[in-house]
N, C-alpha and C positions, 0 to 999 in steps of 0.2 A: 342583150341591149336592144334587140329589135322591138321588144315589147315596151320599151321606155318611150314615153311621149314627151317631146321637148317643145316648150312654148316658143312661138316665133317672136322675134325681137320687136315687131311692131305691135304685138298684142299687149293690151293694158295689163298692168300688174294688179292681180286681184287682192293683194294684201297691202295695198297702199294705205298708209296712215297708222299702221300698227306700231311703228317705231317712234311715232311722234309722241311727245311727252307734254302734258299740260300741267303747269305748276299748281293748278287748283287741286289736283288729287295727291299732292304731297302730304303724306300722313305725318311727316315730321313737323309740319307747320300747323298742326291741329291746336297746339297750345295758343297760337296767335289768332286763331279763327274765332271772331267774336260770336258769330251765329252758332257755331258748334259748342262753344263754352256756355252760351245762353241756354241751349237745348239740354246740356248736361245738368246745369244748375236748376232748371225748372222742369215742370212736367210736360213741357212742350215736346221733348224728345221721347217721352214715355207713353204718348197717346197711341191707341191702337191704329193699325194701318188702315188707310182709306181704301174702300172697295170701288170698283169701276165696272161699267158694263162691258168694257172691252179689255181684254188682257193687255197690259202695258205697264207703264210706270205709275207713280202715285197720282199723277194728274190724269184724271179720267176723261174719256170722251174725245181724246185727240188721236187722230190717225197716226199710224206708224209710218215712219219715213223709210223709203227704200232707196236703192241706188238709182231708180228712175225718176224720183221726185225730189223736190227740195225738202230738206229736213229743218225742223225748228229745234233749236237747242232746248232740251228739257232741263228743268231745274229740280233739284232734290228738295226735300223738306227743309234743308238748311240753306237753300238759296244757291247751291253750287250747280253748275251745269252737269248733266248726266253724261255717261260714257257715250262716245260717238259724236258728240257735238264739238267740233274743232273749227273755230273761226267761221262758224256759220255754214260750213260745207258738210253735206250729208255723207255718212260713211256707208259704203256698200254693204249689203247683207252677205254673209258667208255661211258656209256649212259648219256649224258649231255643235251639231248634235253628237258627233263622235266624241267630243270632249265632255259631254254631259250637260251641255247648255242648250237652250231653246231660244228661238227668235221671238217666241210669244211670252208675254209676261205671265208669271205664275200667280199673280194676285197677292204677292207679299211685298211689303214696303222695304225700302233699302235699309238694312240694319247690319252694318259691318261689324259691330261689337257684339252682336248676338244678345242684345238686352231683352228682346221680346221672349226669349226662351226661358228666362228665369234662372235661378241658381242651379248648379250641377248637383246631381243626386249624390248622397254620401256613399263612401266605399263600403262594399259588402265585407262584413267581418268573417274571418276564417273560422271554420268549425273544428275546434281542437279535439272534439270528441270522436272524430272520424278515425277509423283504424289506420288509414294511410298517413294522416297527420301525426298520430302517435308514433308510428314507425319512423317517420322522418325525424321527429324530436329525439327519439332514442338513439338513432344513428349519429346524430350530432353530438349527443352526450358521450358516446363511445369514442368518437374522433377527438373530442376535447380531452378525455381522460388519457388517451394515447399521447397526445401532445404534452400534457402536463407531466406524464411519466418521463418522457424524453428530456424535458427541460430540467426536471429534478435530477436526473442522472448527470446532465451536463454541469449542474451546480455541485455535484458531489454528494447529494443527499440520496444515497442508494436505498435506504430503507423506505423513504417516501415514494421513490420511483417504483419500487416493487409493489407497494400497496396500491398505487394508482393502476399499475398493470393488471393486478389481480381484480380490481374493481371493474376495469374495462372488460376483462374476460367474463365476469358475471353479467354485466350489461349486455354483452354481445350474445350470450346464451339466452338471456331473456328475450332479446330481439328475434332470435331464430324461432323460439317457441311461439312468440306472438305472430310471426308470419305463418307458421304452420297452423295456428288456430284460425287465422283469417283466410286460410286457403291460398295464400300467395307464396308457398314454399319454393316455387320455381324462380322467384325473384330474389332469392337470398344473395346478399352481397358477399361473394367469395373473397374479394380483395380486402374487405373489412375484416373478415375472419382471419385471413392470412396475416394482416397487420397486427391483430390482437395477439395471436399465437407467437409470432416472431418477436414482438416487443416483450412478451412475458418470458420467453426463453432467454432473451438478451439480458433482462433484469435478473433472472436467476443466476446467470453466469457472472454478472457483475457483483452479486452478493455471495459468490463462491458456493452456491448451492448447485453443484455440478450434476448430481443425479436427477434433480428436478429439471434442470436445463436440458439434459439429454433426452428425458422423456418427452418434453415439449417439442424438441426438434424432431423426434421420431414421429410424433403426430403429424407434423407438417410433411415430412419426407414420404411417409406411407400413404398420404392422401393424394391420389392420382388426379384429383380435380385442380390442384395447384400447379401452375406452370413454373418450370425452372426451379422446382423445389430441391432438386439434387445438389444445387450449389451449397445448400446449407450443411452438407456433409463436411465442408471445410471448417465450419464453426464447430461441428462435433469433433473433428480431428484436433482442433485447437484445444478443446476441453480435455481430450485424452492426453495431449502433450503436457498440459498443466498438471494433470494427475500422474505424469511420468509413466503412462502406459504407452510406451513408444511403439510396440508392434501394432496396436489398434490404431494409433495415430497414422502410421504409414498406410494401413489398410484403407482408412476413410479418405486420406488424401488421394490415394490412387483411384478410389471409387469416384470421388468428385472430379478428378482429372479425366476419367473416361466419359463422364456425362457432359463435359464442356467441349464445345466444338472448337475446331481450329481457327474459327473466325475470331474468337476471343483469345488472341495470342498473349496479351499482357497478363491476363488472369492465369493462364496456363503456366506462364513463366514464374509467377509468384507462388503457385502451388508447388512447382518443382523445386523452388528455392526452399520452401518449408520442408519438403521431403529430404533435401540434402541436410538441413539442420537437424532433423530427427536422426538421420544416420550418424551424424557427428556425435550426438548424445549417446547413441548406442555403441559407439566405437567402431562402426563399420565405415572406415575412411574410404575404402575403395568404391563402395556404392555412393557415398557422398561425392566423391570426385567425379563419378559418371554424371550425376545430376548437374554439378556445377560446370563441368566441361560443356555439356549440352547448352546450358544457359549462356555461357560465354561465346559460344558459336552462333546462337540465335539472336540474343539481345544482351550484350555485355553491359554490366553495371559495376559500380565500385564495390558494393558489399559482397557480391558474388565472387569477384576477383580476389578480394581479401580473404574470404572463407576458403577459396581454392588454395591460396598460399598456405593457410594454416593446415589444411589437410596434407599437403605435400611435406610440410615441415614435420608433421606428426609421424609420417612414414619414413622421413629422412632421405627423400629423393632430391639431390642437389640440382640436377639439370632441370627437373620439372619446376623447382622453386624459381630458378632464373627465368624460365619461359613464362611462368605465371606472373612474375613481377613485371616482365615486359608487357604482358597483356594488361596488367593493372594500370600501368602508367600511360597506356594508349587508349584507355576508355574515354570517349568524349563526354564532356559534362553538359553540353547543350547550353552553355552560358555565353552571351555576347561579350564583346570586349568592354572594358571600362571606359573606352573613349566615347561611347555613346552618351555618357553622362556629362561630358564636357561641352559647354555651349559653344557653338561655332562663331558667334559674333557677340557684340556688346549690347544687343537690343534688350531693353529692360524686360519686356514681356517674355521673350524667349528665355532669359536668365531665370525668371521666376518659375517658368514651367520646368526647367532642368533642376532647379533647386527642390521643387516639389516632388519630382520623381526620383531624386537621388537617394532618398531614404524611405521609399514607399515599401509596401509589403512584398512586391515582386523582387525589388533589389535586395531586401533582407533575406528572402528565400534563396536568391542566387549566392549571396555571401555565405549563408549557412551550408549550402551544398558544396561550395568550393572549400570551405574550412573542413567539412567532413571528409572530402576526398584527400586533402592534404594530411589530415590526421591518419587516415588509413595507410597512405603511402609511407609516411614517416614511421609508423608502427611496424609495418611490414619490413621496411629496410632495417630497422634496428633488430628485428627478430631474426631475419635470415642472414645478416651480415656475418655473424660468427660461424654460421653453419655452411655457407656456400664456398668458403675458402679455408685455407689452413689457419689463418689468423683473422681476427675480426677487423683489423686495419685494412687488410686486402679486400675483405668483403665490403667494407664501407666504401673503399675506393671504387669498386665495381658498381655499387649502387649509385654513387655520385656520378659516374660516367654515364650510366643509363638515364638518370634523371636529367642531366644536362641536354640530352638529345630528345627530350619529350616536351609535352605541353607545360610541365611544371618545372621550368628552369630555375625559378626563384627558390625552389626547395633544396637545391644543391648546397648552398651555403648553410642552410639549417642542418643538413646532414653532416656537414663538416663540424659544426658546433656540437652536434650530438656525439660525434666521434670523440671530441675532447671530453665531453661529459662521461662517456663510457670509460675513458682513461681514468677519470676521477673515481668512478665507482670501483675500478680495479686498483686503486691506491697508487697509480702511476702518475704522480703529479708533474714530473718533468716532461713527459710526453704530452700531457694535457696543456701545459704552458706553451710548449713549442707549437702545438697545433693551433692554439688560440693566437699566438703571435703572428701567424701567417696572415691574419685578417687585418693587420694594421694598415696595409696599403690598398685595401678594397673599398667598396662603396661605403658611404657613411652609415647606413643602417646596420650592415653586417659588422662594420668596424666598431660601432658603439656596443653591439651585443657582445662581441668578443672581448672588448676592453672591460665591460661590466663583469663578465665572468672571471677575467684575470684579477680584477680588483677584489672580487669575492674570495678568490683562492688565496691571494696574498694576505687578506685580512684574517682568514682562518689560520694561516701560518704565523700570524702576529708580526708580519713584515709590513708595518703600517705605512712606511715611506713609499714602498712600491704600490701598496693598495691606494694610497692617496694619488700617486702619479697616474695610475690607470683609470682611477675615477675621474680625474681631470681630463684624460684623453677621451673617455666615453662621453663626458659632458660637452667637450669641444666638437665631437662628431655629431652628437644629437643632444641639443640642450633640453629638449622636451622628453628625454628618456627618464621615466620615474625611477627605474632601478639604479641608474647611474647616480641620480641625486641622493637616493637612499644610501648608497655606498659612500658617497662623499660625506654625507652627514654622519655616518658611522665613524669614519676616520677622524672627523673633527670631535665627535663625542669622546673618543678614546683620549684625545688631548685635553679633555675637560673644558672645552670651550662650548658650553651648553647653549649659549645664546645663538651662536653661529650654527650649531647643529640643528637647533629648532627651526631656523630660517630655511635650511636645506630641506628639512622634512616638510615644512609648509609648502615650499615650492613644488615638491614632488606631488603633494596632494592637490595643488592647483592644476597640475598637468593631468593627473589621473586620480579622481576622487575615490576610486575603488582600490587604491594601493594600500592594502592592509599593513604591510611592513612599515610604511612611512607613518601611519597612524599609531601603530604600536610603539615605535621608537620615539615618536613625539610625546606620547604619554610617559615613557620612561624618562625622557629629558625633563619634562615638567616636574616629575617626581624628584629628580636629582636637584632641580633648582628650588624645590620647596613650594612650588605652585601646585598644591594638592588638588584644588578645585579644577584647575585646567586639566590636570592629569586624569581626574575622575571623569570629566566630560569626554576626553579622548577615548578612554576605555569603555565608557557606556555606549558611545557611537560604534566602537569596534564590536561590542557585544551584540548590537543590533544586526551587524553584518555576519559575524561568526558566532552563531548561537551556542555552539557546543565546544568552544575553545577553552580548554582547561587553563591555559596560561592567562587568558584575559580575566577569567573568573578569579584566579588567585591574586592577580594584581588589584582587582576591585576590592577583594577582601582585605588585602594589605593596606590599601588606601583608607578604607573605612576604619581599620584599626588605628592608623596614624591620626585620623580625624577624631579619635576617641568615641567611636560609635561601634561598640562591640556587638550589639545586636545585629546590625547590618552586616558586619564582618562574618558573624556566625551564619547568617542567612546565605551569603554568597558561598561560603565554604560548604554548606549543606548542598547547594546546587552543584558544587564542584565534585563532591564525592558521589553524586548521582551519575556523573559522567565518568569519573575515574574512581571507582569504589575501593581500589587496592593501593592507593597512594599513601605510604606510611607518613610522609611529611605533612600531608594535609590532615590526616587523622591526628597526628601529634599536635598540630596547630589548633585544631578544634578542642582537644583536651586541655591545652594551655589556656584558651579563652574561657572555657567553662570553669577551669580551676581559678582563674582570676575573678570570675563572677561568683565564686563560692559554691558552685554545684559540683561537689566531689564525685557523686555517683556518675553523672554524665562524663566528667573528666576521666574517671577510671575506665569507663566503657571505651572511649576513643583512644586512650593511651594503650589499653589492652589490645584493641584492634591493630593499632600501629605496631605493637610488639609482635603480634602474630605475623604480620607481613614483612617486618624488618627487625629481627631479634638482636641486632648489633648496635642499636642506637643507645648510647650510654645515658643520655638525658632521660629517655623514656624508661630505661631500666632503673635508674636511680629514683625516679618519681614513683614507679610501681613499688619498689622496695620500701620507700618511706611511707607510702600509703598503707601497706600491710602492717608496718610497725605502728602507725597511728591507730589502726583499727585492731591492734593487739593480736595480729596473726603473724608472729615472728617466724613460725615454721615455713610459711609461704614466701616470706621475704628472702629466705636463704637461697631459694632457686634463682632469683634474679641477681643477687650479689655474687653467687658462684659464676653465673654467666658473665657478669661484668669482669670478674677476675680472669676468666678465660680470654676475654677481649683485650684486657690491659693487665698482663701478668706482672709487669714491673711496678704496678701501683699497689702498695701495701694496704691502702684504706679499704679496698673491697674485701680482702681476706679478714681484716679486722672486723668489718661489719658482719661477715659470716660468723665469726667466733662470738661476737656480741649477741647475735641472734640466738645462737645455741645457749649462751649463758642466760639470756632473758627467758628463754623457753624452759629453763630448768635442767637442761642436759649438760651438766657441768663436766662430765667425763669427755663428751665430744668437744666441748669448748676447750678443755685443757689440751686435747690432742691437736686441735686446730691451732691453738696458740703456740704449741711446741713446733708444729710444722712451719708456722710463720717465723719463729725464732731461728729455725735452721736456715730459712731462705734469707731472712733479714736480721742478722745477729745484733745489729746496732740499733734496732728499733726500740725506743724507750717505752712506748705505750704497750707493746707486746710484753716486755719484761715486767712492767707494773702489774698487768693482769695475771701473768704467770705467778708472781709473788702472791698476789691476792688469792688466786685459786688454790695454790699449793698450801697456803695457810688455812684456808677454809676446809680443805680436804685433809689437812694434817699430814702432808707429805714431807719426806726428808729432803726433797730438792729445794725447799724454800730458801735455805741459806745460800745455796749456789746461785740461785736466780737473784737473790738480794745482792750478793757480791757483784754479780755481773751488771746489775742495774746501777750500782754505785760507780763502777768503773766507766760504764757508758756515759753516765751523767757527767762525770768528771772530765772525760775526754771531750764531751760536747762543750763544756764550759771553757776548757783550755783552748779548743779551736776558736770559739767565739772571742776569747780574750786575745788570742794571737792576731786574729783579723783586726780586732779593735786597736790593739797596740801597734800593729803594723801601720794602720792608717794614721794613728797619732804620731808615730815615730817618723813617718815620711813627711808629715806636715811640719814637725818640729825641726827635722834636719834641714828642710828648705828655709826655715826661719832663722835658725841659729848658725848653720854652716858647720865650721870646724869645732864648735864648742861641744858638739855631741861626743867627741872622742874622749874628752876628759871625764865626762860623766859616765862613759861606758866602763872605764877602768875601775872606778869606785863602786860600780854596781855589782861586781861579781861576788863580793863578800856577803852582801845582803840579799842575794837572789831569792832565797827561800822565804825570807821575811816579806820581800816585795810581792812574791807570788801569793803568799797567804793573805796579804792585805788586799790584793786584787780579787781573790776569791771571795773575801768577805764583802767586797763592794759590789757584788753582782746583785741583780734584782731579787726581790723577796719571793717567797714561795707562793704568794697569792696569785701569781701569773700562771696560766695553764701550761702544762707540759714542761715546767721548769723546776729545778731542784736547787736549793741553796745549801751551801756547806754548813749553815747554821742548823739545818734539820738533820736528824739522825738518818731516817730513810723516808723518802717521799714517794709513796706508792699511789698517790692520788691520780685520778684520770677522769677527764670529762668525756663521757660517752658521746660520740658524734651522732648517735641515733636518738639522743634525748634521755631523760631520766627513766629508770626502769620502774615498771609497775610493781606494786607490793606482791610478794608471793603469797599464795594461800596458806592459811594456817595448817600446820601438820601436828603430829603427835610429839615431835621433838620440841624441846623447850628452847626458845630463842634467847640468846644471850642479851642481857639488858643493855640498852643504849648502844646498840651495835650499828655502826654506820659503815656502809659498804665501801665508801671511798675515804674513810677517816684513817689517820695515822695510827697504826697499831703496832704492838710489839712483834717483831719478826724473829722467830726462833728465840735466841738468848737475848734479852732486852739490854739496853744500854746501861741501865742502873746495875744490873747483875754483872755486866762486864766491868763496870767501874769498881764494884766491890771486889771482884777478883783481882783487878789491877792493884788495888790498894793492898790486898793481902800479899800479892807476890812482888810488890815494889815496881810495877811497870807503869810508865806515864801513859795517859790516854792519848797524848799527841802522837804516839806511835801507831795508834789505830786510825785509819783514814776516816774522814768525815765525822769526827766527834768534836763536840764543842767543849773545850777545856774550861771555859768561863763558868759553865754550869756546875763544874766539880773543882772549884778553885782549891779546896783543901787537899786535893790529891797532888798538887804541885809543890807542897811544902816538903822540907826535908823529912826523912823517915822518922827522926826523933820527935818532930812536932806534930805528926799526923794523929788524928783522933782515932780511936779504935773503931773499926767498922762494925756494922751490925752483924749479928750472927747469921750466917748463910750456910747453905749446904754446899760443900766443896767436893768436887770429884775426888775419889780415892786414888790419887796419883801423886807422884813425887815430882813436882815441877822444878825446873832449874831456875834459880834466882839470877836475874840480870840487873846490872846497874843502870839506872835511868840515863845518866849522863852519857855513857858509852853508846846506848841505843839512840840517843838524840844526835850524837855526832854521826853515827852511821846513816841516820835518816837524812841529815843535811848533806852528807857526801852523795847519797843516792839522788 
């Protein structure tokens, strides 16, 4: 400080006047300066500067003023006073040379705008042909290609990203060659080369081109000029892990771990976690436990704690499982309390800020981390609960006690509910109900969840009253619980109050638009109400949420079928079988739709596929059998009808169809055996007897008369049963009308019972009705084949009998006319023979003396015993 000179107080200030301001020099007022504007508009201001004999201002010949003499204010060319003239007082001269100024005039006029210099020269254009400029342009292209490759990968366009990465590699190699050509190889950009190679390897890995990716990573790792290239061995280990080459993956993970210093603690922890996962895949749980234990001691996290529990569970160490679970629930999440999102006061600006941050990205990340931690804890508890104690209930109780003393207190109630769900999975419904009933006096959220589960249980047990009660309890605890509203709607739906059920489902959707159960049930409700368009809208919305739901697709197909749009129904069913290709019901439905459209070939394909997956569907079996009969392949239809007979052994129609297929295919011997087997199982089946009579007659077998007799008896028994049923109904009605008058008529009816019975038999329906036989016919062996008319047999060498009808009435054994002739010869009345029409042979009822002589016939060489007709008639009446 001794070298610092301080001016005395009485010394004049050398810089007096510098802070004074003259409004004349205000540049902002130039627009209002008339002289300045005149100079700008005219050539007055563009004149060359005036020269002077003495250096100074534009006014030549005037002496300069100093601090020792009076100064005269100088005027500029625009009439304004020059600098230093303030109120007529002369400004003292100062040392201004250090600032680049001189006290002497330089002979130039005052030109503040620099108009005398003329326009500025144009910018010099860059010479793009220079080598350096070409190198810079090429580097920029390489960087742009790398950026485009990364953006394409982020969009999911992996093929484009790989092409861009390869192009960037080619450009970078061209850049290196150009630098070598220009002699600037020492200035190669190593960072650019590293970026190109790393991006190329990453794109190879994204496109599952693992050998190429490993080769590229090797180029980077082996190049000693790249700093920290050893970290890329982690990427190489990841590729080996994807290739399931676990020993090499462990090797490269450990190599990367050795090349990373302890300063990068977080990265070392992640690599050790990867090593533990590889050991788990290899089944070396002890080595994995070592890695996970080290991580939990250095930097504990939720995932590592969960993996540690899994390892101890795999080796069956109960004590270690308990200790690991305690470590898991003690891991801090690093998440602040939710109270920070509650505004402290009612200030509008503060409330807006809190509302803005309540759902920002940071808060979403916190919620996701907390949900993930709760998921791991719940899964671990459910996993180890049956293993750490003798019973799973005791294990759950221990887990609940541990959770209650941790940071996750709210998970204790969820564990209790999971305990009840575990009881359900073990089919122990009583214990589940008792566990859930303990929540009736707890907080509203848990109470609502427990009541919802109880309502669901009772609904499955079809105890709809209890289900309705607990659904109301869940709604009273939490009106905005969508599951409770769905359960309430289900109970109302069962009562067929569809309008009210639809309202509950709509309210559930208003509370939670993603409740798929409510949307599905609402569609079913609209379908029951006949509002098909509304149901279609519900299921279409549900399909946009659940893209691969087979139930939704089936409902859409069913609705389009009800709307008479079979093409749309077929389209939805085709989508459905792409999801569930082995569903026999869907395949059968497709076959039915194609059959209705007339496409038999497509219908057969889907019916056949349905039969392959479910060979016990009677409708499918019947359709396939009928299809083969229509296409004249009766031999193939036999297989399906035999299977139907195995499924329904008490139904005779399937066995009849099998026999009919044998008969149609020309295998009469097999058909006869089949009919005989049917007759043994169903001796009163008329259709079987008719075909036996027909086949025995065609084959000229001796059993024809036996089967014909049995057929007559069975037909007569059937008619008697029908008549009894009919007379019983008429008699009961008549007895109610007449009362006691029926007793008198009963006494008089005994004598004429046979006449009354014969009259009733004659009054039965005619023979033109299928499967019926009238007593006016001799033998009715006609039968309408359920498989349709038979195709004509091919012509053979045997001569076919003229006018032969397969189902026509023919003579069976000894004809009626021949029997009548024999009766006339031996004096026997035809009424003694069952099912003969005496009116057609009225002359046989005359006395023997009045009978006409019968025609000559061949009589068996026997000696028959003559019987009197009247005595035989009395015996028949008594019988």
